[in-house]
C-alpha positions, 0 to 999 in steps of 0.5 A, a space after each residue: 196305171 192303165 192296162 196293156 192295150 191288149 188287155 184294154 182291147 178284150 175289156 172293151 170287146 167284153 164290155 160291147 158283147 154284154 151290152 148287146 146280150 142286154 139289148 136282146 134281153 130286153 127286146 124279148 121282154 118288150 115282145 113278151 109284154 106287147 104279146 100279152 097286151 095284144 092277148 088282153 085286148 084281142 082275146 083268143 083272136 090274138 092267134 096261136 103265138 100269142 096264146 102260147 105266150 101268155 099260156 106260158 107266162 100263166 105256167 111260170 106265174 103259177 110255178 113261183 112258190 112264195 119262197 121262190 118270189 122271196 128269193 128273186 126280191 132278195 137277188 134284185 134288191 142287192 143287184 140294186 143296191 150294188 148298182 146304186 152310186 156311192 
C-alpha cells in the first residue's frame, strides 16, 4: 500500500532535509580535520583560527572521561548494528 501523495511529499522533503544536514556535518568534520592537519604541518604559524580549532579539539579530548568514551562506543556500535543490511 502506498502512502497518500501529501504524505509522500512530506517524507521526500524530510529525506532531503536529513541528507542536507548530513552533508553540512560532513563538511564541518572535514574542515576540522584539515585544520588539525594544517596545524600539525605548520605549527603556530598556521594562524589564530586554526590554532583556536586545535585548542577546542584538545579541550574536548581532555574533557572525555573513560565512561564517556565507553558510552560513545556503545552508541556507535548500536547505530552500526541498526544500519547494517540484514
